[in-house]
C-alpha positions as CSV (number, residue, x, y, z in Angstrom):
1,M,10.7,-8.5,34.0
2,R,10.7,-4.4,33.2
3,R,13.7,-4.8,30.5
4,L,11.3,-7.5,28.6
5,T,8.5,-5.5,29.2
6,A,10.2,-2.3,27.9
7,L,11.2,-4.2,24.6
8,V,7.9,-6.0,24.2
9,L,6.0,-2.3,24.7
10,T,8.4,-0.7,22.3
11,V,8.3,-2.9,19.5
12,L,4.4,-3.5,19.5
13,L,4.6,0.5,19.7
14,G,6.2,0.8,17.0
15,V,4.7,-1.6,15.1
16,L,1.7,0.5,15.0
17,G,3.3,4.0,14.5
18,L,4.1,5.2,18.2
19,V,8.0,4.9,17.9
20,V,9.4,6.8,15.3
21,V,13.1,7.5,15.1
22,P,13.8,10.7,13.3
23,G,16.8,9.4,10.4
24,A,20.0,11.3,10.3
25,A,20.3,14.7,9.2
26,Q,20.7,14.8,5.3
27,A,20.0,17.8,3.3
28,A,17.5,17.6,0.4
29,S,18.9,18.8,-2.6
30,G,18.4,22.5,-3.0
31,W,17.0,22.7,0.8
32,T,18.8,23.3,4.0
33,P,17.2,22.6,7.4
34,R,17.3,26.0,9.4
35,P,18.9,26.0,12.7
36,E,16.8,25.4,16.3
37,D,15.3,28.9,17.4
38,Y,14.8,27.3,21.1
39,P,17.2,25.5,23.1
40,K,14.6,23.5,24.7
41,T,11.1,22.2,25.4
42,V,8.7,21.8,28.1
43,T,5.6,19.7,28.5
44,R,2.4,20.1,30.3
45,T,0.3,16.5,30.5
46,D,-3.4,15.5,30.5
47,L,-4.9,18.9,29.4
48,P,-8.7,18.6,29.7
49,I,-10.6,18.6,25.7
50,T,-14.1,18.4,26.1
51,M,-15.9,17.2,23.2
52,D,-19.6,18.4,22.4
53,D,-21.1,15.1,24.2
54,G,-19.6,16.2,27.6
55,T,-16.9,13.6,26.9
56,V,-13.4,14.6,28.2
57,L,-10.3,13.6,26.1
58,R,-6.7,14.1,27.2
59,A,-3.6,15.6,25.8
60,D,0.0,16.5,26.5
61,L,1.5,19.8,25.4
62,T,5.0,20.4,24.2
63,L,6.1,24.2,23.7
64,P,8.9,25.6,23.0
65,A,11.5,27.0,26.1
66,D,14.4,29.1,26.6
67,A,17.6,28.2,28.1
68,D,15.8,28.1,32.1
69,G,13.1,26.1,30.5
70,T,10.8,28.3,31.1
71,A,7.7,28.0,28.0
72,T,7.9,31.2,25.2
73,T,4.9,33.3,25.5
74,D,5.1,33.6,21.6
75,K,2.2,32.1,19.8
76,V,3.3,29.4,17.5
77,P,1.7,26.7,15.4
78,V,0.6,23.5,16.6
79,V,1.3,20.2,15.6
80,V,-1.2,17.9,16.5
81,T,-1.0,14.0,16.8
82,I,-4.0,11.5,18.1
83,T,-3.4,8.1,19.2
84,A,-5.3,5.4,20.3
85,Y,-2.0,3.8,22.0
86,N,-1.9,5.7,25.3
87,K,0.5,8.6,25.4
88,S,1.4,7.6,29.0
89,T,3.0,4.6,28.2
90,S,6.3,6.8,27.6
91,Q,6.3,6.1,31.5
92,V,7.1,2.6,31.2
93,P,11.1,2.4,31.5
94,G,13.3,1.9,28.7
95,V,10.3,2.7,25.9
96,G,11.8,6.6,26.6
97,G,9.4,9.3,25.1
98,M,8.8,9.0,21.6
99,L,5.5,6.7,22.1
100,T,3.4,9.0,20.0
101,G,4.9,10.2,16.6
102,A,8.0,11.6,15.9
103,D,10.2,12.8,18.6
104,P,8.2,16.5,19.1
105,G,11.5,18.1,20.1
106,Y,13.1,18.8,16.5
107,L,9.7,20.8,15.5
108,V,9.1,22.5,18.5
109,K,12.8,24.1,18.9
110,R,11.8,25.5,15.6
111,G,9.0,27.3,16.6
112,Y,6.0,24.6,16.6
113,A,4.1,23.1,19.5
114,Q,3.2,19.7,19.7
115,L,-0.4,18.5,20.8
116,T,-0.5,14.7,21.7
117,V,-4.0,13.6,22.1
118,D,-5.4,10.2,23.4
119,A,-8.1,9.2,21.4
120,R,-11.9,8.6,23.0
121,G,-11.8,5.2,24.9
122,T,-8.0,5.4,25.1
123,G,-5.2,6.3,27.2
124,S,-6.5,8.8,29.7
125,S,-9.5,10.3,27.5
126,E,-12.7,8.9,28.9
127,G,-15.5,7.6,26.3
128,T,-15.7,4.2,24.8
129,W,-13.1,3.0,21.6
130,C,-14.9,2.3,18.8
131,A,-11.8,3.0,16.0
132,F,-12.6,5.5,13.6
133,C,-16.2,5.1,13.7
134,T,-18.4,8.3,13.4
135,R,-18.4,9.6,16.8
136,E,-14.7,9.1,17.5
137,T,-13.5,10.8,13.8
138,K,-16.3,13.6,14.8
139,D,-13.8,14.1,18.1
140,Y,-10.8,14.8,15.4
141,G,-12.2,17.9,13.9
142,Q,-13.3,19.2,17.5
143,I,-9.4,18.5,19.0
144,M,-8.4,20.2,15.6
145,T,-10.5,23.5,16.5
146,W,-9.5,23.5,20.1
147,A,-5.8,23.7,19.1
148,H,-6.8,26.2,16.8
149,D,-8.5,28.4,19.7
150,Q,-5.8,28.2,22.1
151,A,-3.6,31.2,23.9
152,W,-0.4,29.2,22.9
153,S,-1.6,28.6,19.5
154,N,-1.2,31.7,16.4
155,G,-4.3,29.7,14.8
156,S,-2.3,27.6,12.2
157,T,-2.2,23.7,12.6
158,A,-0.4,20.7,11.0
159,M,-0.6,17.0,11.9
160,T,1.8,13.9,11.9
161,G,1.7,10.2,12.9
162,P,1.9,7.1,11.3
163,S,-0.4,4.0,11.1
164,Y,-3.4,5.1,13.3
165,M,-2.5,8.5,13.5
166,G,-1.7,8.8,9.7
167,I,-5.5,7.3,9.0
168,D,-7.2,9.9,11.8
169,Q,-5.2,13.0,10.0
170,I,-7.5,12.0,6.7
171,F,-10.8,12.3,8.9
172,A,-10.0,15.4,10.6
173,A,-8.9,17.1,7.4
174,A,-11.9,16.3,5.8
175,Q,-13.6,18.1,8.3
176,H,-12.1,21.4,7.3
177,P,-11.3,22.4,10.6
178,A,-10.2,26.2,11.2
179,G,-6.6,27.1,10.8
180,L,-5.7,23.0,9.8
181,K,-2.7,24.1,7.0
182,A,-1.0,20.6,6.1
183,I,-1.0,17.0,7.1
184,F,1.6,14.2,6.8
185,P,0.2,11.1,7.4
186,Q,2.8,7.7,7.6
187,V,1.3,4.5,6.3
188,P,-2.2,5.4,6.3
189,A,-5.2,3.1,5.0
190,A,-7.3,3.7,2.3
191,D,-10.2,1.2,2.2
192,V,-9.7,-1.1,5.4
193,Y,-11.4,-4.0,4.4
194,R,-9.7,-4.5,1.3
195,D,-6.1,-3.2,2.6
196,V,-5.8,-5.1,5.9
197,V,-8.9,-6.8,7.4
198,A,-10.1,-9.3,5.1
199,S,-7.6,-9.2,1.6
200,G,-9.5,-11.6,-0.9
201,G,-12.5,-11.8,1.7
202,Q,-10.7,-14.3,4.1
203,I,-10.2,-12.7,7.7
204,D,-6.8,-11.3,8.3
205,V,-5.6,-12.9,11.8
206,G,-1.9,-11.7,11.7
207,F,-2.2,-7.9,12.8
208,I,-5.7,-7.5,13.5
209,P,-5.6,-9.4,16.7
210,L,-2.6,-7.8,17.9
211,W,-3.7,-4.3,16.8
212,I,-6.9,-5.1,19.1
213,G,-5.2,-6.8,21.6
214,L,-2.6,-3.4,21.8
215,V,-5.4,-1.3,21.8
216,T,-6.8,-3.0,24.6
217,T,-4.1,-3.6,26.8
218,T,-2.7,0.0,26.9
219,G,-6.3,1.1,27.6
220,I,-6.3,-1.0,30.6
221,I,-3.5,1.1,32.2
222,P,-5.0,3.1,35.0
223,P,-4.8,6.8,33.5
224,A,-2.0,9.1,35.0
225,V,-4.8,11.5,35.2
226,T,-6.2,9.6,38.0
227,A,-3.9,11.2,40.3
228,T,-4.9,14.5,39.8
229,D,-8.6,14.1,38.3
230,P,-9.8,10.9,40.1
231,V,-13.3,10.6,38.7
232,S,-12.2,11.4,35.4
233,G,-9.2,8.8,35.6
234,L,-11.3,6.3,37.0
235,T,-14.4,6.9,34.6
236,A,-12.0,6.4,31.9
237,L,-11.0,3.0,33.2
238,V,-14.3,1.9,33.7
239,Q,-15.1,2.4,30.4
240,H,-12.1,1.1,28.6
241,L,-12.6,-2.4,30.8
242,T,-16.5,-2.4,29.0
243,D,-14.7,-2.2,25.8
244,I,-13.6,-5.7,25.6
245,A,-16.5,-6.9,26.3
246,T,-18.9,-4.8,24.2
247,W,-16.8,-4.3,21.2
248,S,-13.4,-5.6,20.7
249,A,-14.1,-9.2,21.2
250,P,-17.3,-9.5,19.7
251,T,-16.3,-7.5,16.5
252,M,-13.4,-10.0,16.1
253,L,-15.8,-13.2,17.0
254,S,-18.3,-11.6,14.3
255,A,-15.9,-12.0,11.6
256,L,-14.4,-15.4,12.1
257,G,-18.0,-16.7,12.6
258,G,-18.8,-15.6,9.1
259,Q,-21.5,-12.9,10.6
260,Q,-21.5,-9.3,9.5
261,D,-18.7,-8.2,10.3
262,A,-17.0,-11.0,7.8
263,Y,-18.4,-9.1,4.5
264,D,-17.6,-5.1,3.5
265,G,-20.7,-3.1,4.5
266,D,-21.3,0.4,6.3
267,F,-19.1,-0.9,9.4
268,Y,-15.7,-0.9,7.1
269,A,-17.0,2.2,5.0
270,Q,-17.3,4.6,7.9
271,R,-13.5,3.7,8.7
272,S,-12.3,3.6,5.4
273,P,-10.4,7.2,4.6
274,I,-10.9,6.6,1.1
275,N,-14.7,7.2,1.3
276,V,-13.6,10.8,2.9
277,I,-10.7,11.7,0.9
278,D,-12.4,13.8,-1.4
279,K,-13.1,16.2,1.1
280,V,-9.5,16.9,1.7
281,D,-8.0,19.7,0.3
282,V,-4.8,20.7,2.7
283,P,-1.3,19.9,1.2
284,T,-0.3,16.2,2.3
285,F,3.0,14.2,2.3
286,L,2.5,10.4,2.3
287,V,5.0,7.7,3.4
288,G,4.4,4.3,2.2
289,G,6.1,1.0,2.3
290,E,6.2,-1.7,-0.5
291,Y,5.8,-4.5,2.7
292,D,3.7,-2.4,4.3
293,L,-0.1,-3.3,5.9
294,F,-1.1,-0.3,3.8
295,Q,0.9,-1.2,0.7
296,R,-2.5,-0.9,-1.5
297,G,-4.2,2.4,0.2
298,T,-1.6,4.8,0.9
299,P,-1.0,5.3,-3.1
300,L,-4.6,5.2,-3.6
301,L,-5.0,8.4,-1.2
302,F,-2.2,10.3,-2.8
303,E,-3.8,9.3,-6.7
304,N,-7.1,11.2,-5.7
305,L,-5.3,14.0,-4.0
306,Q,-3.0,14.8,-7.0
307,K,-5.8,14.6,-9.5
308,R,-8.1,17.1,-7.8
309,G,-5.0,19.8,-7.8
310,V,-4.4,19.3,-3.9
311,P,-0.6,19.6,-3.4
312,T,1.0,15.9,-2.7
313,K,4.2,14.0,-2.3
314,M,4.5,10.3,-1.9
315,I,7.6,8.2,-0.7
316,I,7.7,4.4,-0.8
317,G,10.2,2.8,0.6
318,P,11.1,-0.8,1.1
319,W,9.5,-1.1,4.3
320,N,7.2,-3.1,6.7
321,H,4.7,-1.2,8.9
322,L,7.1,-1.1,11.6
323,Q,10.0,0.4,9.5
324,G,7.5,3.1,7.6
325,S,6.1,3.9,10.9
326,S,9.1,4.8,12.0
327,G,10.5,6.5,9.3
328,E,14.3,6.0,10.1
329,D,15.0,5.5,6.5
330,V,12.9,7.7,4.8
331,G,16.5,9.8,4.2
332,D,17.5,7.1,2.2
333,A,14.9,8.1,-0.6
334,G,17.5,11.2,-0.8
335,H,15.0,14.1,0.1
336,G,16.2,14.6,4.0
337,S,15.2,12.6,7.2
338,L,11.4,12.2,8.3
339,A,12.2,15.3,10.8
340,E,13.6,17.5,8.0
341,L,10.8,16.7,5.4
342,Q,8.2,17.5,8.2
343,L,9.8,20.7,9.1
344,R,10.2,21.5,4.9
345,W,6.4,20.7,4.6
346,F,5.2,22.6,7.6
347,D,7.6,25.8,7.1
348,H,6.1,26.0,3.7
349,Y,2.6,25.3,4.1
350,V,1.8,26.6,7.7
351,K,4.3,29.2,8.4
352,G,4.0,30.5,4.7
353,I,8.0,30.3,4.0
354,P,8.8,30.3,0.1
355,D,10.2,27.0,-1.4
356,A,10.4,27.2,-4.8
357,G,11.9,23.9,-5.1
358,L,8.9,22.1,-2.9
359,D,5.8,23.2,-5.0
360,G,7.0,24.8,-8.1
361,A,7.9,23.5,-11.7
362,K,11.6,22.8,-10.4
363,S,10.5,20.9,-7.4
364,D,13.5,18.9,-6.2
365,I,11.0,16.7,-4.7
366,A,9.0,14.3,-7.7
367,P,5.4,13.6,-7.0
368,I,6.4,10.2,-6.4
369,T,9.8,8.6,-5.1
370,Y,9.6,4.9,-5.0
371,F,12.2,2.0,-4.5
372,E,12.8,-0.1,-7.2
373,Q,13.4,-3.8,-6.4
374,G,15.9,-5.6,-8.5
375,P,18.2,-3.0,-9.3
376,D,17.6,-1.7,-5.6
377,Q,17.7,1.8,-6.8
378,W,15.3,5.0,-5.7
379,R,13.2,5.8,-8.8
380,T,10.5,8.8,-9.6
381,A,7.0,9.1,-11.5
382,K,4.6,12.0,-11.7
383,R,1.4,9.9,-11.4
384,W,0.1,6.6,-10.3
385,V,-0.5,4.5,-13.1
386,D,0.6,7.2,-15.6
387,P,-1.1,5.7,-19.1
388,T,0.9,8.1,-20.5
389,D,4.2,6.4,-19.0
390,T,3.0,3.2,-18.6
391,S,1.4,0.0,-20.1
392,A,-0.5,-3.3,-19.8
393,T,1.7,-6.4,-20.7
394,V,-0.3,-9.3,-20.8
395,E,1.9,-12.5,-20.0
396,P,-0.3,-15.6,-20.8
397,L,-0.1,-18.7,-18.5
398,S,0.5,-22.3,-20.4
399,G,1.7,-25.5,-19.7
400,T,1.1,-27.5,-16.8
401,A,2.3,-26.7,-13.4
402,G,3.5,-30.1,-11.1
403,T,5.9,-30.2,-8.0
404,G,9.3,-28.8,-8.9
405,K,8.1,-28.6,-12.6
406,P,7.0,-25.1,-13.3
407,G,4.5,-24.2,-16.2
408,V,5.3,-21.4,-18.5
409,L,4.5,-17.8,-18.1
410,G,4.7,-15.5,-21.1
411,V,3.6,-18.0,-24.0
412,A,0.5,-18.4,-25.4
413,P,-1.7,-21.5,-24.7
414,S,-2.3,-24.1,-27.1
415,T,-6.1,-25.2,-27.5
416,A,-6.3,-28.1,-25.5
417,D,-6.9,-27.3,-21.7
418,Q,-3.7,-27.8,-19.6
419,A,-4.6,-28.2,-15.9
420,S,-2.3,-27.3,-12.8
421,T,-3.3,-28.5,-9.4
422,V,-2.8,-26.2,-6.1
423,L,-3.1,-28.6,-3.5
424,P,-4.1,-27.5,0.1
425,N,-0.9,-27.1,2.3
426,P,-2.0,-25.2,5.6
427,V,1.6,-23.9,5.9
428,S,2.0,-22.3,2.8
429,G,3.1,-18.8,3.2
430,L,4.6,-19.5,6.4
431,C,8.4,-18.9,5.0
432,S,8.3,-15.7,3.3
433,R,8.1,-12.1,3.2
434,S,4.2,-12.6,3.7
435,T,4.5,-13.8,6.9
436,D,6.7,-10.8,8.4
437,Q,4.6,-8.0,6.5
438,W,1.4,-9.4,7.7
439,T,2.7,-8.9,11.4
440,A,3.6,-5.5,10.7
441,G,7.1,-6.3,10.8
442,L,7.2,-7.3,14.5
443,I,8.3,-11.0,13.5
444,S,12.0,-9.9,12.0
445,E,11.8,-7.0,14.4
446,L,12.2,-9.6,17.7
447,Q,13.9,-12.1,15.4
448,L,11.4,-14.7,16.3
449,F,11.9,-16.4,12.7
450,N,14.2,-17.5,10.3
451,S,14.9,-14.6,8.3
452,T,16.2,-16.3,5.3
453,C,12.5,-17.1,4.8
454,F,11.9,-12.9,4.5
455,E,14.9,-12.6,2.1
456,S,14.7,-15.6,-0.2
457,N,11.3,-17.2,-1.2
458,N,13.0,-20.3,-2.8
459,V,11.2,-22.4,-0.1
460,N,7.7,-21.0,-0.7
461,S,8.2,-21.1,-4.6
462,Q,8.7,-24.7,-4.0
463,M,5.5,-25.6,-2.0
464,S,3.6,-23.2,-5.1
465,T,2.2,-24.3,-8.1
466,A,4.3,-22.0,-10.4
467,F,4.6,-20.7,-13.4
468,R,7.8,-18.8,-15.0
469,T,8.8,-17.2,-18.1
470,A,12.3,-17.9,-19.8
471,P,14.9,-15.3,-19.2
472,L,14.0,-12.1,-20.2
473,T,16.2,-10.5,-22.8
474,Q,15.4,-6.8,-22.2
475,H,14.1,-4.9,-19.0
476,L,10.7,-5.2,-17.3
477,P,10.2,-2.4,-15.2
478,I,6.8,-2.9,-13.1
479,F,5.0,-0.2,-11.3
480,G,1.4,-0.2,-9.7
481,P,-0.9,-2.8,-9.2
482,I,-1.0,-6.2,-10.9
483,N,-4.0,-8.5,-11.7
484,A,-3.9,-12.1,-12.2
485,R,-6.9,-13.5,-14.2
486,L,-7.1,-17.3,-13.4
487,Y,-9.6,-19.5,-14.6
488,V,-10.0,-21.9,-12.0
489,S,-12.3,-25.1,-11.0
490,S,-12.4,-26.6,-7.5
491,P,-14.6,-29.8,-6.4
492,T,-16.3,-27.2,-3.3
493,G,-16.7,-24.4,-6.0
494,D,-14.7,-22.2,-3.3
495,G,-11.0,-21.9,-1.9
496,L,-8.5,-19.3,-1.7
497,L,-6.0,-18.3,-4.4
498,S,-2.9,-17.0,-3.1
499,V,-0.8,-15.6,-5.5
500,A,2.6,-14.1,-5.9
501,I,4.9,-13.0,-8.5
502,D,8.8,-13.6,-7.5
503,D,11.5,-12.7,-9.6
504,V,13.8,-15.6,-10.0
505,A,17.6,-14.4,-10.8
506,P,20.0,-16.4,-13.1
507,D,21.9,-18.3,-10.2
508,G,18.1,-19.6,-8.9
509,S,17.7,-17.4,-6.0
510,V,13.5,-16.5,-5.7
511,K,12.8,-12.9,-4.2
512,R,9.0,-12.3,-3.7
513,L,8.1,-8.9,-5.0
514,T,4.1,-8.8,-4.1
515,G,1.2,-10.8,-3.4
516,G,-2.8,-11.0,-3.4
517,W,-5.3,-13.1,-2.4
518,Q,-8.8,-14.2,-3.7
519,M,-11.7,-16.1,-2.7
520,I,-13.1,-18.1,-5.4
521,S,-16.9,-17.4,-4.2
522,L,-16.3,-13.7,-3.8
523,R,-15.3,-13.4,-7.5
524,A,-18.0,-11.3,-8.7
525,L,-16.6,-8.1,-10.4
526,D,-17.8,-4.1,-10.0
527,T,-16.7,-3.1,-13.4
528,A,-17.4,0.6,-12.6
529,R,-14.7,0.9,-9.6
530,T,-12.4,-1.6,-11.3
531,R,-9.2,-0.1,-13.0
532,Y,-8.2,-1.0,-16.5
533,L,-5.3,-0.2,-18.7
534,D,-5.2,-0.3,-22.0
535,G,-8.4,-2.5,-21.9
536,Q,-7.3,-4.7,-19.2
537,V,-8.2,-5.3,-15.7
538,L,-5.4,-4.2,-13.8
539,Q,-6.9,-3.6,-10.3
540,P,-10.1,-5.4,-9.3
541,Y,-12.7,-4.3,-7.4
542,H,-14.5,-7.0,-5.7
543,P,-18.2,-6.0,-3.7
544,F,-17.0,-8.7,-1.2
545,T,-21.0,-8.6,0.4
546,K,-22.5,-11.6,1.5
547,A,-25.3,-11.0,-1.4
548,S,-22.2,-11.5,-3.9
549,Q,-21.1,-14.5,-2.3
550,A,-21.7,-17.7,-4.9
551,L,-20.2,-20.9,-4.9
552,A,-19.1,-22.3,-8.4
553,K,-20.5,-25.4,-9.3
554,P,-18.4,-28.8,-8.4
555,G,-15.5,-28.9,-11.2
556,Q,-17.1,-25.7,-13.0
557,V,-14.5,-23.5,-14.0
558,V,-14.7,-19.6,-13.4
559,P,-12.5,-16.8,-14.0
560,V,-11.2,-15.0,-11.1
561,D,-9.6,-11.7,-10.9
562,V,-6.9,-11.8,-8.1
563,E,-5.7,-8.2,-7.2
564,L,-1.9,-7.9,-6.6
565,F,-0.6,-5.3,-4.3
566,P,1.0,-3.0,-5.7
567,T,5.1,-3.1,-6.0
568,G,7.9,-1.4,-8.2
569,A,10.5,-3.9,-9.8
570,D,12.4,-4.4,-12.6
571,I,12.9,-7.9,-13.9
572,R,16.7,-7.6,-15.6
573,P,17.6,-9.5,-18.7
574,G,18.8,-12.8,-17.8
575,H,16.1,-12.7,-15.0
576,R,12.9,-14.7,-14.8
577,L,9.5,-13.5,-13.8
578,E,7.4,-16.1,-11.8
579,L,3.6,-16.5,-10.8
580,T,3.1,-18.8,-7.9
581,V,-0.5,-19.7,-6.6
582,Q,-1.3,-21.3,-3.1
583,S,-4.3,-22.0,-1.6
584,F,-3.3,-21.0,1.9
585,D,-1.5,-18.2,3.5
586,V,-0.3,-18.8,6.8
587,P,-0.2,-16.9,9.3
588,H,-1.8,-13.8,7.6
589,L,-5.2,-15.2,6.6
590,L,-8.1,-17.3,8.1
591,P,-11.5,-18.8,6.5
592,T,-14.2,-18.1,8.3
593,L,-16.0,-20.7,9.9
594,P,-18.7,-21.4,7.4
595,D,-16.1,-21.0,4.4
596,L,-13.5,-23.7,6.1
597,A,-14.8,-27.2,4.8
598,N,-14.6,-25.3,1.2
599,T,-11.3,-24.4,1.5
600,L,-9.5,-27.5,2.1
601,A,-10.0,-29.1,-1.6
602,P,-7.5,-29.1,-4.1
603,I,-8.0,-25.9,-6.6
604,T,-7.0,-26.5,-10.6
605,V,-5.8,-23.6,-12.6
606,H,-6.5,-24.1,-16.5
607,S,-4.9,-22.6,-19.3
608,S,-5.9,-22.9,-22.9
609,T,-7.4,-21.0,-25.6
610,T,-10.3,-21.3,-23.9
611,Y,-9.3,-20.8,-20.7
612,P,-6.8,-18.1,-21.1
613,S,-5.5,-17.2,-17.7
614,S,-2.8,-14.4,-17.6
615,L,-1.3,-12.0,-15.7
616,V,-1.5,-8.4,-16.4
617,L,1.5,-6.1,-15.2
618,P,1.7,-2.0,-15.5
619,T,5.2,-1.7,-17.2
620,R,6.9,1.8,-17.5
621,N,8.0,2.6,-20.8
622,K,11.7,3.0,-19.4
623,A,13.9,1.2,-17.1
624,Y,17.5,2.2,-16.3
625,Q,20.8,0.8,-16.7
626,D,23.9,2.2,-15.1
627,G,22.1,5.1,-14.0
628,V,21.0,5.7,-17.7
629,A,17.2,5.9,-18.8
630,I,16.6,3.2,-22.0
631,P,13.3,3.1,-23.7
632,V,11.6,-0.1,-22.7
633,D,9.3,-0.9,-25.9
634,A,8.9,-5.1,-25.9
635,P,9.7,-6.6,-22.9
636,G,10.1,-10.1,-23.2
637,S,12.1,-13.6,-23.0
638,A,14.7,-14.6,-25.7
639,T,12.6,-17.7,-26.9
640,P,9.4,-19.6,-26.0
641,A,10.3,-22.2,-23.1
642,A,9.9,-25.2,-24.4
643,T,6.6,-26.9,-22.6
644,G,4.0,-25.3,-24.7
645,D,5.8,-23.5,-27.6
646,V,3.9,-21.9,-30.2
647,A,5.0,-20.4,-33.6
648,A,5.5,-16.9,-33.3
649,P,2.5,-14.6,-34.9
650,H,2.9,-13.0,-38.1
651,L,2.7,-8.9,-38.2
652,R,2.3,-6.7,-40.5
653,M,1.5,-3.1,-41.0
654,K,0.4,-0.3,-43.1
655,V,-0.1,3.4,-43.4
656,H,-3.1,4.4,-45.4
657,G,-3.1,8.4,-45.1
658,R,-4.1,8.7,-41.4
659,R,-4.7,5.4,-40.6
660,V,-2.2,2.5,-39.3
661,V,-3.6,-1.0,-39.8
662,V,-1.9,-3.7,-38.3
663,T,-2.6,-7.5,-38.9
664,S,-1.5,-10.8,-36.6
665,T,-2.1,-14.1,-37.1
666,A,-2.4,-14.3,-33.2
667,P,-5.1,-12.9,-30.7
668,G,-3.9,-10.5,-28.3
669,R,-3.4,-6.4,-28.2
670,V,-0.9,-4.4,-30.5
671,R,0.9,-1.5,-29.7
672,L,1.7,1.1,-31.9
673,T,4.4,4.1,-31.4
674,I,5.0,6.7,-33.5
675,D,8.7,8.5,-33.5
676,G,9.5,6.8,-30.0
677,R,7.3,8.7,-28.6
678,M,3.2,8.8,-28.6
679,R,1.6,5.2,-27.6
680,L,-1.5,3.4,-28.4
681,T,-2.9,0.0,-27.9
682,K,-5.7,-2.0,-29.2
683,R,-7.2,-5.4,-29.2
684,L,-6.9,-7.2,-32.2
685,V,-10.3,-7.7,-33.7
686,H,-10.5,-10.9,-36.2
687,G,-6.5,-10.3,-36.5
688,R,-6.8,-6.5,-37.0
689,A,-6.4,-3.2,-35.2
690,A,-6.9,0.0,-36.8
691,F,-5.5,3.2,-35.5
692,R,-5.6,6.9,-36.6
693,L,-2.8,9.2,-36.7
694,P,-2.8,12.3,-34.8
695,R,-1.6,15.6,-37.0
696,L,2.0,15.3,-37.2
697,V,4.6,17.9,-38.9
698,A,5.7,17.5,-42.3
699,G,8.7,15.1,-42.9
700,V,9.6,11.8,-42.8
701,H,8.1,9.8,-39.3
702,R,8.8,6.1,-37.8
703,A,5.9,3.8,-36.5
704,R,6.6,0.6,-34.7
705,A,4.5,-2.1,-33.9
706,T,4.9,-4.4,-31.0
707,Y,2.3,-7.7,-30.6
708,L,2.2,-7.8,-26.8
709,G,1.5,-11.3,-26.3
710,R,4.5,-14.1,-26.3
711,P,6.9,-14.4,-28.1
712,R,7.1,-10.5,-28.7
713,V,7.2,-9.4,-32.3
714,T,8.0,-6.0,-33.7
715,V,7.8,-4.3,-37.0
716,T,8.5,-0.9,-38.1
717,T,8.0,1.2,-40.9
718,S,8.7,4.8,-42.3
719,F,6.0,7.2,-44.0
720,R,6.2,10.5,-45.1
721,R,3.5,13.2,-44.3
């Protein structure tokens, strides 16, 4: 039982960012980690930190020490980790001492102090836990100020930690506490409602109960401080027990019952880092995962910081939440292990050690380093959804999808309405990577499920209403969020659209790339907060409020934008891109009780010129073949598939002075490329799109116009200026 307890706690705590195992030493390009300054460390436990309302929080402090184990008298920078998972669980046999972030020894032996604090209402700290409520986030700033003022601190501070401990870094930095110089959040959320609580409007029942249960369980372990301060310890325990009845259980029941907590609003707004990220101005290094709980949110934090000129980097790997929290494979990105990256980041921004290769023009770490699925190689990008490097590619749906017979993706539909039925299947999504992702990686870690379902999406694909392209003739590199605009109808006027995109290899094997979810009744679009690319909806923003909820009329066809969470992938020549639609995603999501009956009816996906269902992809302008960058101007399939064949549009281009006019016999959009570099995209209006040329140097220039529908058609011409 002790071994089993240790295993379960290790996995559960790791899932939520408590166990972080630094990767093996790997020197980053152009930078070598410096040696230790101190041979040992020493830890002081349960230091009291009193908040302005009198609540006492508890912290463990690890300091550098000499060979005899005597703490240094030198003042050193302080690295702070604030956890909700009870720092004292390190006493459980077999779990070890790495329960509240990365092993502190690596940084501490190089001249830092590590302060690990139990958040209000958790562990040994007094108070009531309320998960990032205003009172709790106020504590973060006061904790950082306290660390700045201590006798063993030189006044400079930093923060580390994954998941909960990554989120609280954003809230702390937004308060500008004195001395805070840099943060290093792993797998943090941005918008907690959209990122994890209610994807598409249904309630997450995979991760959220696990998370609340873990905090509650670790909160009722008798606080270690009781031995030295029994009044404080017993006070904390009673308050933690009270939390179960006053906050944790009522919140879950309210959401599942379709009450206030089932919809977006102030409750989630105050707990979402995206609402305070504008106030963060300290250098920030982010780690994200392509199969992470916060796959959607982490890049949005990066984007905000970068646009405002805050020094920031981001690594996105092929990791679920447990893997991204551990940081064990961060070294695979080629910039050093997690511990080495933290040392480099803090040495430069906290200690002020020069590092021209980190933030200068010749930085050896790109702003974004991400794992590209398909080739399974690491790539770099300068910006998140960079319009100078990324274009919107529209893949229309056509044909009729049936059991074992996919419809067509990438071919313009006919005028006749083609209807495909999505049958309600309560086990949809179970045999897919979604199961592992939305249990935070716990399922694969404990090997509780057939891992074939996580590596292959063949079974889930066959249970779906699917649409496939013909084999591609060129690379289709994708990077960023994706939108599926589906025209649908339902007898009840509601239902869940669970949408995924897959990479189908020539041998028929199917790999899930990413997914998205959307309730039909919550389809209202906030255009002011929606992201567009080349005039296309790329990342829809739905209000998800009670006021925005509206059932469609029975049988009424309505457009629904389904946000697919961002990914990086390259659909290589010979492979097919697949879009699948289901009406359940188990065990990820559950409808609220009032919505349950409306989600049990079949949904119909329509495709025609009247109902132009389509997939909008952010495609990069280059791909890689054998490690060499190659331009990708018109990715697509070789020929239209047999079902829904349409004639290729007739495309013409003429240059008149400083104007280029493109005409087409088919509707859609065209992209103009000048001399292989400049790219402009416009929608055809009455079969015509006009572009104004920029100033060009004297000489001969080459223009290329590409029709962005299916099949792809390209025309070129040369002109003189």
